[in-house]
N, C-alpha and C positions, 0 to 999 in steps of 0.2 A: 335599828332603826332605819337603814337602807333598806333592808328588808321587808318592814311593814310599808315602806313607803312604795319599794315595787309590785307589794301584792294589792294596796290598794288601788295604780296604776290599772294594776291588767284588770282586778275587779269593775272599776270604773268605765274603761275600756271593752271590756266584755259587755258590760250593762248597756253601752253609749249602741254597739254594735246589732244586741238582740231588739233594741230599741227601734232602732231603723229598719232590721229585717222587716218585724210586726207594721210597722206602717207602711214601710213598701208592701207588704201583701197587702194590707189595706186599702191599698190606693188600688190597685190593679186590681181585686175584686171586693167591687161596692155592695155586693151581700155574701159575705161568708158565712161558708156551713158553719157551725158553732160544734156541732156534733161531731163531723169528723174531725176538729181543730183538737179537741180536746178527749175525743175518746180515742186518739194513737190510728186514724185512719189516713190513708193518704191522700193529699190533698189536691184537686187539679186546677188548674186554670181556666176558665170560659172562654168561647168564643171571642175574637177581638170583633170589635165593631168595626163594620165600614163607614166612613162618610164620602159622601159625595159632593162634590162642589161644583157647580156651574162651569164651563168653559168661562164665560162675559167675567166672571166675578173671580177667576184667579185671574186672569187678564188685567184685568183693573187691580188685582191686588203687586202681581210684577211692576205696575207701571208706579205704582206707590212707594213700594219698597224703591224701585231705581231713584224715583224724586227725592225721597229720603236721603240718599247713600248721596247722589249731586248735592243738595244741599250743605249736607254736611264737610264734602268737598269743599266745597265753595266757601262756610263760611270759614276753614281754616285757611285758605288761601288770603281770605278777605281780610283773615288777623296778622297776616304776611305782608299785606298791602301788594296781594297779586291778582290780574285781575285776566281772566280766561273768559276769551269771547264766544269759543265753542262750549263751555258749559254754560254759560248765561244763556243761550240758542238751546241747550239741551232743554234745559232748567226751561225755558216760556213752551216751546214742544211738548214737554211732558205734561205741563199745566193743562197746556191748551186738550189735548187729547183727553185729561181726565174730566173736563168741563164740560166736552161734546160725548162722550162715552157715558151712557147712564147703562146701570146693572138692575136687568127687569125681574 
């Protein structure tokens, strides 16, 4: 009985692993070459695509991320009854920067 369970467990793990590998390959290569995949030929990866993001957009994203983290910390402190005036000033400054800086 234990051998049958072990065999079934091994089979299910192998099946899951092959499924994950197939899905990962499909995500990496949006247009797979079925002829080479089923013909036994070597698969090749396509060139990675480059994404260019403007500097103002990056700076605004950094401000938003910092504001998110500071607000989260502030929420935890509020729950404990702690008031951090320096953090409150930082939140105010970050919000004002986000309001004044616009992405073109």
